[in-house]
PDB file of N, CA, C and O in Angstrom, chain B, residues numbered from 101:
ATOM      1  N   MET B 101      33.904  81.660  85.680  1.00  0.00           N
ATOM      2  CA  MET B 101      32.975  81.370  84.613  1.00  0.00           C
ATOM      3  C   MET B 101      31.596  81.820  85.053  1.00  0.00           C
ATOM      4  O   MET B 101      31.144  81.438  86.133  1.00  0.00           O
ATOM      5  N   THR B 102      30.936  82.596  84.270  1.00  0.00           N
ATOM      6  CA  THR B 102      29.582  83.028  84.568  1.00  0.00           C
ATOM      7  C   THR B 102      28.637  82.312  83.629  1.00  0.00           C
ATOM      8  O   THR B 102      28.804  82.333  82.410  1.00  0.00           O
ATOM      9  N   ILE B 103      27.643  81.680  84.220  1.00  0.00           N
ATOM     10  CA  ILE B 103      26.662  80.949  83.426  1.00  0.00           C
ATOM     11  C   ILE B 103      25.352  81.708  83.525  1.00  0.00           C
ATOM     12  O   ILE B 103      24.785  81.816  84.613  1.00  0.00           O
ATOM     13  N   PRO B 104      24.858  82.240  82.407  1.00  0.00           N
ATOM     14  CA  PRO B 104      23.605  82.990  82.459  1.00  0.00           C
ATOM     15  C   PRO B 104      22.425  82.063  82.723  1.00  0.00           C
ATOM     16  O   PRO B 104      22.395  80.927  82.250  1.00  0.00           O
ATOM     17  N   ILE B 105      21.471  82.551  83.470  1.00  0.00           N
ATOM     18  CA  ILE B 105      20.252  81.794  83.751  1.00  0.00           C
ATOM     19  C   ILE B 105      19.117  82.478  83.005  1.00  0.00           C
ATOM     20  O   ILE B 105      18.782  83.627  83.294  1.00  0.00           O
ATOM     21  N   ARG B 106      18.537  81.787  82.065  1.00  0.00           N
ATOM     22  CA  ARG B 106      17.432  82.336  81.284  1.00  0.00           C
ATOM     23  C   ARG B 106      16.121  82.176  82.033  1.00  0.00           C
ATOM     24  O   ARG B 106      16.053  81.493  83.055  1.00  0.00           O
ATOM     25  N   GLU B 107      15.096  82.805  81.519  1.00  0.00           N
ATOM     26  CA  GLU B 107      13.772  82.706  82.105  1.00  0.00           C
ATOM     27  C   GLU B 107      13.236  81.274  82.073  1.00  0.00           C
ATOM     28  O   GLU B 107      12.467  80.886  82.951  1.00  0.00           O
ATOM     29  N   SER B 108      13.626  80.500  81.090  1.00  0.00           N
ATOM     30  CA  SER B 108      13.136  79.123  80.990  1.00  0.00           C
ATOM     31  C   SER B 108      14.004  78.202  81.835  1.00  0.00           C
ATOM     32  O   SER B 108      15.044  78.610  82.352  1.00  0.00           O
ATOM     33  N   SER B 109      13.568  76.969  81.969  1.00  0.00           N
ATOM     34  CA  SER B 109      14.380  75.983  82.685  1.00  0.00           C
ATOM     35  C   SER B 109      15.307  75.302  81.683  1.00  0.00           C
ATOM     36  O   SER B 109      15.456  74.081  81.683  1.00  0.00           O
ATOM     37  N   GLY B 110      15.921  76.109  80.839  1.00  0.00           N
ATOM     38  CA  GLY B 110      16.777  75.611  79.782  1.00  0.00           C
ATOM     39  C   GLY B 110      18.073  75.010  80.280  1.00  0.00           C
ATOM     40  O   GLY B 110      18.241  74.764  81.475  1.00  0.00           O
ATOM     41  N   PRO B 111      18.970  74.779  79.370  1.00  0.00           N
ATOM     42  CA  PRO B 111      20.203  74.055  79.697  1.00  0.00           C
ATOM     43  C   PRO B 111      21.081  74.758  80.724  1.00  0.00           C
ATOM     44  O   PRO B 111      21.860  74.096  81.408  1.00  0.00           O
ATOM     45  N   GLU B 112      20.982  76.071  80.852  1.00  0.00           N
ATOM     46  CA  GLU B 112      21.849  76.749  81.800  1.00  0.00           C
ATOM     47  C   GLU B 112      21.577  76.293  83.233  1.00  0.00           C
ATOM     48  O   GLU B 112      22.517  76.009  83.975  1.00  0.00           O
ATOM     49  N   ALA B 113      20.332  76.219  83.624  1.00  0.00           N
ATOM     50  CA  ALA B 113      19.983  75.775  84.971  1.00  0.00           C
ATOM     51  C   ALA B 113      20.397  74.322  85.173  1.00  0.00           C
ATOM     52  O   ALA B 113      20.895  73.952  86.236  1.00  0.00           O
ATOM     53  N   LYS B 114      20.190  73.508  84.155  1.00  0.00           N
ATOM     54  CA  LYS B 114      20.589  72.102  84.241  1.00  0.00           C
ATOM     55  C   LYS B 114      22.103  71.982  84.360  1.00  0.00           C
ATOM     56  O   LYS B 114      22.610  71.130  85.090  1.00  0.00           O
ATOM     57  N   THR B 115      22.814  72.829  83.646  1.00  0.00           N
ATOM     58  CA  THR B 115      24.279  72.809  83.719  1.00  0.00           C
ATOM     59  C   THR B 115      24.743  73.154  85.128  1.00  0.00           C
ATOM     60  O   THR B 115      25.644  72.510  85.665  1.00  0.00           O
ATOM     61  N   VAL B 116      24.133  74.160  85.718  1.00  0.00           N
ATOM     62  CA  VAL B 116      24.487  74.535  87.094  1.00  0.00           C
ATOM     63  C   VAL B 116      24.243  73.354  88.029  1.00  0.00           C
ATOM     64  O   VAL B 116      25.080  73.055  88.880  1.00  0.00           O
ATOM     65  N   ALA B 117      23.114  72.687  87.879  1.00  0.00           N
ATOM     66  CA  ALA B 117      22.791  71.548  88.740  1.00  0.00           C
ATOM     67  C   ALA B 117      23.789  70.409  88.552  1.00  0.00           C
ATOM     68  O   ALA B 117      24.210  69.786  89.527  1.00  0.00           O
ATOM     69  N   LEU B 118      24.165  70.138  87.323  1.00  0.00           N
ATOM     70  CA  LEU B 118      25.130  69.060  87.074  1.00  0.00           C
ATOM     71  C   LEU B 118      26.513  69.419  87.607  1.00  0.00           C
ATOM     72  O   LEU B 118      27.229  68.554  88.114  1.00  0.00           O
ATOM     73  N   MET B 119      26.886  70.680  87.496  1.00  0.00           N
ATOM     74  CA  MET B 119      28.152  71.123  88.088  1.00  0.00           C
ATOM     75  C   MET B 119      28.110  70.955  89.606  1.00  0.00           C
ATOM     76  O   MET B 119      29.078  70.505  90.220  1.00  0.00           O
ATOM     77  N   ALA B 120      26.978  71.321  90.200  1.00  0.00           N
ATOM     78  CA  ALA B 120      26.820  71.191  91.641  1.00  0.00           C
ATOM     79  C   ALA B 120      26.887  69.731  92.066  1.00  0.00           C
ATOM     80  O   ALA B 120      27.519  69.403  93.070  1.00  0.00           O
ATOM     81  N   LEU B 121      26.239  68.855  91.308  1.00  0.00           N
ATOM     82  CA  LEU B 121      26.287  67.432  91.631  1.00  0.00           C
ATOM     83  C   LEU B 121      27.715  66.912  91.567  1.00  0.00           C
ATOM     84  O   LEU B 121      28.150  66.163  92.442  1.00  0.00           O
ATOM     85  N   SER B 122      28.430  67.305  90.547  1.00  0.00           N
ATOM     86  CA  SER B 122      29.822  66.883  90.423  1.00  0.00           C
ATOM     87  C   SER B 122      30.626  67.321  91.651  1.00  0.00           C
ATOM     88  O   SER B 122      31.436  66.558  92.175  1.00  0.00           O
ATOM     89  N   TRP B 123      30.395  68.544  92.096  1.00  0.00           N
ATOM     90  CA  TRP B 123      31.083  69.043  93.285  1.00  0.00           C
ATOM     91  C   TRP B 123      30.696  68.236  94.523  1.00  0.00           C
ATOM     92  O   TRP B 123      31.561  67.851  95.310  1.00  0.00           O
ATOM     93  N   VAL B 124      29.405  67.981  94.695  1.00  0.00           N
ATOM     94  CA  VAL B 124      28.930  67.205  95.854  1.00  0.00           C
ATOM     95  C   VAL B 124      29.589  65.836  95.882  1.00  0.00           C
ATOM     96  O   VAL B 124      30.029  65.377  96.936  1.00  0.00           O
ATOM     97  N   LEU B 125      29.659  65.186  94.737  1.00  0.00           N
ATOM     98  CA  LEU B 125      30.168  63.812  94.674  1.00  0.00           C
ATOM     99  C   LEU B 125      31.677  63.700  94.879  1.00  0.00           C
ATOM    100  O   LEU B 125      32.203  62.594  95.007  1.00  0.00           O
ATOM    101  N   GLN B 126      32.365  64.813  94.910  1.00  0.00           N
ATOM    102  CA  GLN B 126      33.809  64.779  95.150  1.00  0.00           C
ATOM    103  C   GLN B 126      34.156  64.475  96.607  1.00  0.00           C
ATOM    104  O   GLN B 126      35.308  64.176  96.920  1.00  0.00           O
ATOM    105  N   ASP B 127      33.176  64.550  97.489  1.00  0.00           N
ATOM    106  CA  ASP B 127      33.393  64.273  98.904  1.00  0.00           C
ATOM    107  C   ASP B 127      32.415  63.170  99.335  1.00  0.00           C
ATOM    108  O   ASP B 127      31.200  63.351  99.255  1.00  0.00           O
ATOM    109  N   GLU B 128      32.942  62.042  99.785  1.00  0.00           N
ATOM    110  CA  GLU B 128      32.089  60.891 100.094  1.00  0.00           C
ATOM    111  C   GLU B 128      31.065  61.198 101.189  1.00  0.00           C
ATOM    112  O   GLU B 128      29.906  60.799 101.078  1.00  0.00           O
ATOM    113  N   ASP B 129      31.479  61.896 102.237  1.00  0.00           N
ATOM    114  CA  ASP B 129      30.531  62.228 103.312  1.00  0.00           C
ATOM    115  C   ASP B 129      29.412  63.132 102.806  1.00  0.00           C
ATOM    116  O   ASP B 129      28.243  62.937 103.140  1.00  0.00           O
ATOM    117  N   ARG B 130      29.782  64.113 102.004  1.00  0.00           N
ATOM    118  CA  ARG B 130      28.779  65.028 101.452  1.00  0.00           C
ATOM    119  C   ARG B 130      27.852  64.277 100.506  1.00  0.00           C
ATOM    120  O   ARG B 130      26.645  64.518 100.504  1.00  0.00           O
ATOM    121  N   ALA B 131      28.398  63.377  99.708  1.00  0.00           N
ATOM    122  CA  ALA B 131      27.584  62.586  98.784  1.00  0.00           C
ATOM    123  C   ALA B 131      26.590  61.717  99.550  1.00  0.00           C
ATOM    124  O   ALA B 131      25.426  61.616  99.161  1.00  0.00           O
ATOM    125  N   GLN B 132      27.037  61.098 100.624  1.00  0.00           N
ATOM    126  CA  GLN B 132      26.141  60.271 101.438  1.00  0.00           C
ATOM    127  C   GLN B 132      25.050  61.116 102.079  1.00  0.00           C
ATOM    128  O   GLN B 132      23.902  60.687 102.186  1.00  0.00           O
ATOM    129  N   ARG B 133      25.418  62.323 102.506  1.00  0.00           N
ATOM    130  CA  ARG B 133      24.424  63.226 103.105  1.00  0.00           C
ATOM    131  C   ARG B 133      23.387  63.626 102.062  1.00  0.00           C
ATOM    132  O   ARG B 133      22.198  63.707 102.370  1.00  0.00           O
ATOM    133  N   LEU B 134      23.830  63.879 100.821  1.00  0.00           N
ATOM    134  CA  LEU B 134      22.884  64.188  99.738  1.00  0.00           C
ATOM    135  C   LEU B 134      21.880  63.054  99.573  1.00  0.00           C
ATOM    136  O   LEU B 134      20.673  63.287  99.519  1.00  0.00           O
ATOM    137  N   LEU B 135      22.383  61.836  99.495  1.00  0.00           N
ATOM    138  CA  LEU B 135      21.489  60.688  99.310  1.00  0.00           C
ATOM    139  C   LEU B 135      20.553  60.526 100.491  1.00  0.00           C
ATOM    140  O   LEU B 135      19.365  60.259 100.309  1.00  0.00           O
ATOM    141  N   SER B 136      21.067  60.682 101.692  1.00  0.00           N
ATOM    142  CA  SER B 136      20.245  60.521 102.888  1.00  0.00           C
ATOM    143  C   SER B 136      19.150  61.582 102.984  1.00  0.00           C
ATOM    144  O   SER B 136      17.994  61.270 103.271  1.00  0.00           O
ATOM    145  N   LEU B 137      19.526  62.836 102.742  1.00  0.00           N
ATOM    146  CA  LEU B 137      18.558  63.926 102.902  1.00  0.00           C
ATOM    147  C   LEU B 137      17.548  64.019 101.765  1.00  0.00           C
ATOM    148  O   LEU B 137      16.414  64.447 101.977  1.00  0.00           O
ATOM    149  N   THR B 138      17.946  63.624 100.570  1.00  0.00           N
ATOM    150  CA  THR B 138      17.025  63.718  99.435  1.00  0.00           C
ATOM    151  C   THR B 138      16.219  62.437  99.232  1.00  0.00           C
ATOM    152  O   THR B 138      15.181  62.449  98.571  1.00  0.00           O
ATOM    153  N   GLY B 139      16.701  61.334  99.804  1.00  0.00           N
ATOM    154  CA  GLY B 139      16.030  60.061  99.591  1.00  0.00           C
ATOM    155  C   GLY B 139      16.363  59.439  98.239  1.00  0.00           C
ATOM    156  O   GLY B 139      15.791  58.416  97.863  1.00  0.00           O
ATOM    157  N   LEU B 140      17.276  60.049  97.521  1.00  0.00           N
ATOM    158  CA  LEU B 140      17.660  59.508  96.214  1.00  0.00           C
ATOM    159  C   LEU B 140      18.528  58.266  96.396  1.00  0.00           C
ATOM    160  O   LEU B 140      19.325  58.181  97.330  1.00  0.00           O
ATOM    161  N   GLU B 141      18.364  57.331  95.512  1.00  0.00           N
ATOM    162  CA  GLU B 141      19.210  56.141  95.455  1.00  0.00           C
ATOM    163  C   GLU B 141      20.231  56.370  94.341  1.00  0.00           C
ATOM    164  O   GLU B 141      19.912  57.029  93.352  1.00  0.00           O
ATOM    165  N   PRO B 142      21.456  55.844  94.477  1.00  0.00           N
ATOM    166  CA  PRO B 142      22.469  56.073  93.439  1.00  0.00           C
ATOM    167  C   PRO B 142      22.003  55.695  92.030  1.00  0.00           C
ATOM    168  O   PRO B 142      22.244  56.447  91.085  1.00  0.00           O
ATOM    169  N   ASP B 143      21.343  54.551  91.873  1.00  0.00           N
ATOM    170  CA  ASP B 143      20.884  54.145  90.540  1.00  0.00           C
ATOM    171  C   ASP B 143      19.839  55.105  89.986  1.00  0.00           C
ATOM    172  O   ASP B 143      19.877  55.462  88.809  1.00  0.00           O
ATOM    173  N   HIS B 144      18.908  55.519  90.836  1.00  0.00           N
ATOM    174  CA  HIS B 144      17.883  56.466  90.399  1.00  0.00           C
ATOM    175  C   HIS B 144      18.527  57.782  89.996  1.00  0.00           C
ATOM    176  O   HIS B 144      18.163  58.379  88.982  1.00  0.00           O
ATOM    177  N   LEU B 145      19.477  58.225  90.790  1.00  0.00           N
ATOM    178  CA  LEU B 145      20.166  59.478  90.483  1.00  0.00           C
ATOM    179  C   LEU B 145      20.846  59.396  89.114  1.00  0.00           C
ATOM    180  O   LEU B 145      20.734  60.320  88.308  1.00  0.00           O
ATOM    181  N   ARG B 146      21.536  58.312  88.858  1.00  0.00           N
ATOM    182  CA  ARG B 146      22.225  58.146  87.563  1.00  0.00           C
ATOM    183  C   ARG B 146      21.254  58.187  86.389  1.00  0.00           C
ATOM    184  O   ARG B 146      21.564  58.756  85.342  1.00  0.00           O
ATOM    185  N   HIS B 147      20.088  57.591  86.562  1.00  0.00           N
ATOM    186  CA  HIS B 147      19.136  57.502  85.451  1.00  0.00           C
ATOM    187  C   HIS B 147      18.209  58.709  85.345  1.00  0.00           C
ATOM    188  O   HIS B 147      17.482  58.842  84.361  1.00  0.00           O
ATOM    189  N   ALA B 148      18.226  59.594  86.351  1.00  0.00           N
ATOM    190  CA  ALA B 148      17.292  60.719  86.355  1.00  0.00           C
ATOM    191  C   ALA B 148      17.993  62.067  86.226  1.00  0.00           C
ATOM    192  O   ALA B 148      17.437  63.091  86.622  1.00  0.00           O
ATOM    193  N   LEU B 149      19.185  62.078  85.684  1.00  0.00           N
ATOM    194  CA  LEU B 149      19.938  63.328  85.595  1.00  0.00           C
ATOM    195  C   LEU B 149      19.315  64.355  84.653  1.00  0.00           C
ATOM    196  O   LEU B 149      19.708  65.521  84.671  1.00  0.00           O
ATOM    197  N   GLY B 150      18.370  63.951  83.847  1.00  0.00           N
ATOM    198  CA  GLY B 150      17.667  64.903  82.987  1.00  0.00           C
ATOM    199  C   GLY B 150      16.365  65.396  83.587  1.00  0.00           C
ATOM    200  O   GLY B 150      15.709  66.266  83.015  1.00  0.00           O
ATOM    201  N   ASP B 151      15.985  64.854  84.730  1.00  0.00           N
ATOM    202  CA  ASP B 151      14.724  65.206  85.386  1.00  0.00           C
ATOM    203  C   ASP B 151      14.897  66.504  86.172  1.00  0.00           C
ATOM    204  O   ASP B 151      15.679  66.549  87.121  1.00  0.00           O
ATOM    205  N   PRO B 152      14.173  67.564  85.787  1.00  0.00           N
ATOM    206  CA  PRO B 152      14.320  68.840  86.488  1.00  0.00           C
ATOM    207  C   PRO B 152      14.066  68.749  87.998  1.00  0.00           C
ATOM    208  O   PRO B 152      14.710  69.456  88.773  1.00  0.00           O
ATOM    209  N   ALA B 153      13.141  67.893  88.421  1.00  0.00           N
ATOM    210  CA  ALA B 153      12.862  67.762  89.855  1.00  0.00           C
ATOM    211  C   ALA B 153      14.059  67.172  90.605  1.00  0.00           C
ATOM    212  O   ALA B 153      14.363  67.591  91.721  1.00  0.00           O
ATOM    213  N   VAL B 154      14.724  66.214  89.999  1.00  0.00           N
ATOM    214  CA  VAL B 154      15.913  65.614  90.622  1.00  0.00           C
ATOM    215  C   VAL B 154      17.037  66.640  90.665  1.00  0.00           C
ATOM    216  O   VAL B 154      17.721  66.774  91.680  1.00  0.00           O
ATOM    217  N   LEU B 155      17.226  67.357  89.577  1.00  0.00           N
ATOM    218  CA  LEU B 155      18.265  68.385  89.553  1.00  0.00           C
ATOM    219  C   LEU B 155      17.969  69.482  90.570  1.00  0.00           C
ATOM    220  O   LEU B 155      18.879  69.981  91.232  1.00  0.00           O
ATOM    221  N   ALA B 156      16.706  69.855  90.694  1.00  0.00           N
ATOM    222  CA  ALA B 156      16.324  70.867  91.689  1.00  0.00           C
ATOM    223  C   ALA B 156      16.603  70.365  93.099  1.00  0.00           C
ATOM    224  O   ALA B 156      17.005  71.147  93.961  1.00  0.00           O
ATOM    225  N   SER B 157      16.395  69.069  93.350  1.00  0.00           N
ATOM    226  CA  SER B 157      16.649  68.536  94.694  1.00  0.00           C
ATOM    227  C   SER B 157      18.135  68.606  95.044  1.00  0.00           C
ATOM    228  O   SER B 157      18.491  68.774  96.211  1.00  0.00           O
ATOM    229  N   ILE B 158      18.993  68.479  94.049  1.00  0.00           N
ATOM    230  CA  ILE B 158      20.436  68.616  94.281  1.00  0.00           C
ATOM    231  C   ILE B 158      20.750  70.048  94.691  1.00  0.00           C
ATOM    232  O   ILE B 158      21.526  70.282  95.618  1.00  0.00           O
ATOM    233  N   LEU B 159      20.146  70.999  93.998  1.00  0.00           N
ATOM    234  CA  LEU B 159      20.375  72.400  94.340  1.00  0.00           C
ATOM    235  C   LEU B 159      19.698  72.778  95.657  1.00  0.00           C
ATOM    236  O   LEU B 159      20.201  73.632  96.387  1.00  0.00           O
ATOM    237  N   ASP B 160      18.572  72.155  95.963  1.00  0.00           N
ATOM    238  CA  ASP B 160      17.937  72.346  97.279  1.00  0.00           C
ATOM    239  C   ASP B 160      18.879  71.904  98.385  1.00  0.00           C
ATOM    240  O   ASP B 160      19.017  72.578  99.406  1.00  0.00           O
ATOM    241  N   PHE B 161      19.519  70.779  98.174  1.00  0.00           N
ATOM    242  CA  PHE B 161      20.478  70.249  99.140  1.00  0.00           C
ATOM    243  C   PHE B 161      21.517  71.314  99.480  1.00  0.00           C
ATOM    244  O   PHE B 161      21.847  71.510 100.650  1.00  0.00           O
ATOM    245  N   LEU B 162      22.029  71.995  98.470  1.00  0.00           N
ATOM    246  CA  LEU B 162      23.013  73.046  98.719  1.00  0.00           C
ATOM    247  C   LEU B 162      22.374  74.284  99.336  1.00  0.00           C
ATOM    248  O   LEU B 162      22.911  74.860 100.282  1.00  0.00           O
ATOM    249  N   ALA B 163      21.241  74.687  98.806  1.00  0.00           N
ATOM    250  CA  ALA B 163      20.595  75.912  99.287  1.00  0.00           C
ATOM    251  C   ALA B 163      20.175  75.810 100.752  1.00  0.00           C
ATOM    252  O   ALA B 163      20.089  76.821 101.449  1.00  0.00           O
ATOM    253  N   ASN B 164      19.919  74.609 101.209  1.00  0.00           N
ATOM    254  CA  ASN B 164      19.473  74.421 102.592  1.00  0.00           C
ATOM    255  C   ASN B 164      20.616  74.229 103.581  1.00  0.00           C
ATOM    256  O   ASN B 164      20.378  74.023 104.771  1.00  0.00           O
ATOM    257  N   HIS B 165      21.834  74.293 103.106  1.00  0.00           N
ATOM    258  CA  HIS B 165      23.001  74.155 103.993  1.00  0.00           C
ATOM    259  C   HIS B 165      24.003  75.226 103.567  1.00  0.00           C
ATOM    260  O   HIS B 165      24.778  75.036 102.630  1.00  0.00           O
ATOM    261  N   GLU B 166      23.970  76.349 104.273  1.00  0.00           N
ATOM    262  CA  GLU B 166      24.733  77.521 103.849  1.00  0.00           C
ATOM    263  C   GLU B 166      26.222  77.237 103.640  1.00  0.00           C
ATOM    264  O   GLU B 166      26.816  77.722 102.677  1.00  0.00           O
ATOM    265  N   ARG B 167      26.818  76.464 104.524  1.00  0.00           N
ATOM    266  CA  ARG B 167      28.250  76.182 104.373  1.00  0.00           C
ATOM    267  C   ARG B 167      28.532  75.474 103.051  1.00  0.00           C
ATOM    268  O   ARG B 167      29.481  75.825 102.351  1.00  0.00           O
ATOM    269  N   ASP B 168      27.713  74.478 102.705  1.00  0.00           N
ATOM    270  CA  ASP B 168      27.895  73.794 101.421  1.00  0.00           C
ATOM    271  C   ASP B 168      27.604  74.729 100.252  1.00  0.00           C
ATOM    272  O   ASP B 168      28.312  74.703  99.245  1.00  0.00           O
ATOM    273  N   LEU B 169      26.577  75.545 100.380  1.00  0.00           N
ATOM    274  CA  LEU B 169      26.241  76.484  99.307  1.00  0.00           C
ATOM    275  C   LEU B 169      27.417  77.417  99.036  1.00  0.00           C
ATOM    276  O   LEU B 169      27.793  77.630  97.884  1.00  0.00           O
ATOM    277  N   LEU B 170      27.991  77.967 100.090  1.00  0.00           N
ATOM    278  CA  LEU B 170      29.109  78.888  99.919  1.00  0.00           C
ATOM    279  C   LEU B 170      30.350  78.177  99.393  1.00  0.00           C
ATOM    280  O   LEU B 170      31.075  78.725  98.563  1.00  0.00           O
ATOM    281  N   SER B 171      30.597  76.965  99.869  1.00  0.00           N
ATOM    282  CA  SER B 171      31.752  76.195  99.383  1.00  0.00           C
ATOM    283  C   SER B 171      31.585  75.831  97.911  1.00  0.00           C
ATOM    284  O   SER B 171      32.525  75.949  97.124  1.00  0.00           O
ATOM    285  N   ALA B 172      30.387  75.392  97.545  1.00  0.00           N
ATOM    286  CA  ALA B 172      30.123  75.056  96.139  1.00  0.00           C
ATOM    287  C   ALA B 172      30.234  76.298  95.274  1.00  0.00           C
ATOM    288  O   ALA B 172      30.801  76.258  94.183  1.00  0.00           O
ATOM    289  N   SER B 173      29.696  77.389  95.762  1.00  0.00           N
ATOM    290  CA  SER B 173      29.749  78.645  95.035  1.00  0.00           C
ATOM    291  C   SER B 173      31.192  79.029  94.720  1.00  0.00           C
ATOM    292  O   SER B 173      31.514  79.412  93.595  1.00  0.00           O
ATOM    293  N   GLU B 174      32.042  78.925  95.712  1.00  0.00           N
ATOM    294  CA  GLU B 174      33.455  79.256  95.516  1.00  0.00           C
ATOM    295  C   GLU B 174      34.131  78.271  94.560  1.00  0.00           C
ATOM    296  O   GLU B 174      34.856  78.677  93.652  1.00  0.00           O
ATOM    297  N   ALA B 175      33.890  76.982  94.770  1.00  0.00           N
ATOM    298  CA  ALA B 175      34.535  75.958  93.943  1.00  0.00           C
ATOM    299  C   ALA B 175      34.092  76.039  92.483  1.00  0.00           C
ATOM    300  O   ALA B 175      34.885  75.798  91.573  1.00  0.00           O
ATOM    301  N   LEU B 176      32.837  76.375  92.270  1.00  0.00           N
ATOM    302  CA  LEU B 176      32.287  76.412  90.914  1.00  0.00           C
ATOM    303  C   LEU B 176      32.395  77.787  90.270  1.00  0.00           C
ATOM    304  O   LEU B 176      32.054  77.962  89.100  1.00  0.00           O
ATOM    305  N   ASP B 177      32.869  78.757  91.037  1.00  0.00           N
ATOM    306  CA  ASP B 177      32.997  80.133  90.571  1.00  0.00           C
ATOM    307  C   ASP B 177      31.647  80.684  90.114  1.00  0.00           C
ATOM    308  O   ASP B 177      31.535  81.331  89.072  1.00  0.00           O
ATOM    309  N   LEU B 178      30.630  80.406  90.925  1.00  0.00           N
ATOM    310  CA  LEU B 178      29.274  80.903  90.695  1.00  0.00           C
ATOM    311  C   LEU B 178      28.803  81.579  91.971  1.00  0.00           C
ATOM    312  O   LEU B 178      29.147  81.132  93.066  1.00  0.00           O
ATOM    313  N   SER B 179      28.039  82.624  91.857  1.00  0.00           N
ATOM    314  CA  SER B 179      27.507  83.232  93.073  1.00  0.00           C
ATOM    315  C   SER B 179      26.429  82.312  93.641  1.00  0.00           C
ATOM    316  O   SER B 179      25.790  81.570  92.896  1.00  0.00           O
ATOM    317  N   PRO B 180      26.226  82.361  94.964  1.00  0.00           N
ATOM    318  CA  PRO B 180      25.133  81.578  95.549  1.00  0.00           C
ATOM    319  C   PRO B 180      23.789  81.916  94.902  1.00  0.00           C
ATOM    320  O   PRO B 180      22.927  81.048  94.764  1.00  0.00           O
ATOM    321  N   ASP B 181      23.613  83.180  94.507  1.00  0.00           N
ATOM    322  CA  ASP B 181      22.356  83.592  93.870  1.00  0.00           C
ATOM    323  C   ASP B 181      22.122  82.853  92.552  1.00  0.00           C
ATOM    324  O   ASP B 181      20.982  82.525  92.221  1.00  0.00           O
ATOM    325  N   ILE B 182      23.170  82.594  91.814  1.00  0.00           N
ATOM    326  CA  ILE B 182      23.041  81.842  90.550  1.00  0.00           C
ATOM    327  C   ILE B 182      22.579  80.420  90.836  1.00  0.00           C
ATOM    328  O   ILE B 182      21.732  79.884  90.121  1.00  0.00           O
ATOM    329  N   ILE B 183      23.134  79.808  91.879  1.00  0.00           N
ATOM    330  CA  ILE B 183      22.762  78.436  92.234  1.00  0.00           C
ATOM    331  C   ILE B 183      21.294  78.384  92.649  1.00  0.00           C
ATOM    332  O   ILE B 183      20.557  77.494  92.224  1.00  0.00           O
ATOM    333  N   VAL B 184      20.873  79.334  93.474  1.00  0.00           N
ATOM    334  CA  VAL B 184      19.477  79.362  93.920  1.00  0.00           C
ATOM    335  C   VAL B 184      18.545  79.698  92.750  1.00  0.00           C
ATOM    336  O   VAL B 184      17.459  79.129  92.644  1.00  0.00           O
ATOM    337  N   ALA B 185      18.959  80.611  91.879  1.00  0.00           N
ATOM    338  CA  ALA B 185      18.135  80.941  90.707  1.00  0.00           C
ATOM    339  C   ALA B 185      17.973  79.725  89.803  1.00  0.00           C
ATOM    340  O   ALA B 185      16.893  79.491  89.260  1.00  0.00           O
ATOM    341  N   ALA B 186      19.039  78.953  89.642  1.00  0.00           N
ATOM    342  CA  ALA B 186      18.957  77.742  88.826  1.00  0.00           C
ATOM    343  C   ALA B 186      17.959  76.767  89.435  1.00  0.00           C
ATOM    344  O   ALA B 186      17.180  76.137  88.719  1.00  0.00           O
ATOM    345  N   ARG B 187      17.986  76.646  90.752  1.00  0.00           N
ATOM    346  CA  ARG B 187      17.041  75.769  91.441  1.00  0.00           C
ATOM    347  C   ARG B 187      15.605  76.219  91.149  1.00  0.00           C
ATOM    348  O   ARG B 187      14.737  75.397  90.856  1.00  0.00           O
ATOM    349  N   ASN B 188      15.369  77.522  91.233  1.00  0.00           N
ATOM    350  CA  ASN B 188      14.025  78.054  91.012  1.00  0.00           C
ATOM    351  C   ASN B 188      13.581  77.913  89.568  1.00  0.00           C
ATOM    352  O   ASN B 188      12.384  77.812  89.299  1.00  0.00           O
ATOM    353  N   ARG B 189      14.521  77.903  88.635  1.00  0.00           N
ATOM    354  CA  ARG B 189      14.170  77.687  87.228  1.00  0.00           C
ATOM    355  C   ARG B 189      13.763  76.232  86.991  1.00  0.00           C
ATOM    356  O   ARG B 189      12.878  75.948  86.184  1.00  0.00           O
ATOM    357  N   LEU B 190      14.412  75.324  87.699  1.00  0.00           N
ATOM    358  CA  LEU B 190      14.122  73.889  87.523  1.00  0.00           C
ATOM    359  C   LEU B 190      12.810  73.488  88.194  1.00  0.00           C
ATOM    360  O   LEU B 190      12.071  72.658  87.664  1.00  0.00           O
ATOM    361  N   ALA B 191      12.523  74.061  89.332  1.00  0.00           N
ATOM    362  CA  ALA B 191      11.294  73.734  90.073  1.00  0.00           C
ATOM    363  C   ALA B 191      10.869  74.962  90.851  1.00  0.00           C
ATOM    364  O   ALA B 191      11.248  75.126  92.011  1.00  0.00           O
ATOM    365  N   PRO B 192      10.082  75.829  90.225  1.00  0.00           N
ATOM    366  CA  PRO B 192       9.654  77.063  90.897  1.00  0.00           C
ATOM    367  C   PRO B 192       8.898  76.752  92.182  1.00  0.00           C
ATOM    368  O   PRO B 192       8.210  75.735  92.264  1.00  0.00           O
ATOM    369  N   PRO B 193       9.017  77.617  93.184  1.00  0.00           N
ATOM    370  CA  PRO B 193       8.224  77.433  94.400  1.00  0.00           C
ATOM    371  C   PRO B 193       6.744  77.383  94.035  1.00  0.00           C
ATOM    372  O   PRO B 193       6.344  77.984  93.038  1.00  0.00           O
ATOM    373  N   PRO B 194       5.909  76.674  94.827  1.00  0.00           N
ATOM    374  CA  PRO B 194       4.497  76.495  94.482  1.00  0.00           C
ATOM    375  C   PRO B 194       3.736  77.786  94.197  1.00  0.00           C
ATOM    376  O   PRO B 194       2.852  77.790  93.340  1.00  0.00           O
ATOM    377  N   ASP B 195       4.050  78.877  94.886  1.00  0.00           N
ATOM    378  CA  ASP B 195       3.307  80.115  94.661  1.00  0.00           C
ATOM    379  C   ASP B 195       3.670  80.802  93.358  1.00  0.00           C
ATOM    380  O   ASP B 195       3.037  81.789  92.984  1.00  0.00           O
ATOM    381  N   GLU B 196       4.694  80.289  92.650  1.00  0.00           N
ATOM    382  CA  GLU B 196       5.090  80.865  91.365  1.00  0.00           C
ATOM    383  C   GLU B 196       4.671  79.993  90.196  1.00  0.00           C
ATOM    384  O   GLU B 196       4.978  80.323  89.051  1.00  0.00           O
ATOM    385  N   MET B 197       3.994  78.914  90.443  1.00  0.00           N
ATOM    386  CA  MET B 197       3.598  77.987  89.376  1.00  0.00           C
ATOM    387  C   MET B 197       2.303  78.440  88.740  1.00  0.00           C
ATOM    388  O   MET B 197       1.806  77.789  87.821  1.00  0.00           O
TER     389      MET B 197
END
């Protein structure tokens, strides 16, 4: 499945982030590592799924750990570049703002 990423932070980037979160949560150790490294609490995560910054932090979690990025990429049938592009659409690096 190929999910196009538009110039805006529209639903495509959010969809990629939600797919990535679903993949992360399928493994308890990986899910705990996400919470530990991002500082997110489970309740906050549940209530902030529409927040682009929270979604970007999920994709940051993957982008900063190559093995997880590649595993998620394979499981979700998305290239790593699509995952990173989605992250950048949700929260552009400071020099692009």
